N, C-alpha and C positions, 0 to 999 in steps of 0.2 A: 323386364329386363330393365326396367329404374330401377329396382331396388338393387338391382345387379349394380350397377351405377354409385349408388350412396354408397356400395360397401367398400368399392376401392378408393373410396375417399379416406376414409381411418388406417384404407392399408396402405396407403401412397404417403401417410403420411407418419404410419409407423417403420414403414421402410427408408422413409428421410430420417426421422429419429436416430433413428438406428445408424443410417451411416455418417450422421453430422457427431455420434456421440460415442462414432470409433473414429474421427477427424481428431475431432477434442479432446480426446485419450490417449492421442498417439507420443510415445517418444520424443523429446525435442533433445537437444544437443545443445545443452545450455555452456556459457560462459564461465559457469561454479560462483562460488561467494565469492570472490576476489573481487569483482570489481561494487556490488555490494560492503565489502568493507574497506576499501580506499576509501569510497565517498559517508562511512559513518565514521572514518577517522580524519577525515579531513571536517566533519561537522564536528565531533567533537575538540579538534582545535580552533574554529571556530569560535565555539561554545567557549573556552577557558579562553579566549583572549579579549572577547565580549566581558566576560566576567574578571575579569584583572581592571579592567577600563573603569568599569563599573564600582569597584571596591575603593575608597578612598580612607586616610587616616583622618581618625574622628569625625568620621561620617556620619559614618552607623547608631548614631546617638541621637535622638530628637530633645529639643529643651521641653522643661514643664512649661506648659500652655499657661500655670493655672498657680507656680511662682510669681508670688508675691515681691 
C-alpha cells in the first residue's frame, strides 16, 4: 500500500504540470503591437534629441597631443 502512495506523487505532479501547461499556453487577448510601437517611437525621438544636443560644431576634432 505504501508503494501505491509513492506512485501517486509523480502522478499528481504530472497532472499538475499538465494543468499548468494548459493554463500557461492559453490564448490571451492582447492589445497588439500598437502600444509597443508607440513606446519605440517615443524612445527613438528621445534618442534623436539627445544626439542633437551632444553634437557641437567643431567639437568632433581632438587636439594633437604631441604637437610642438
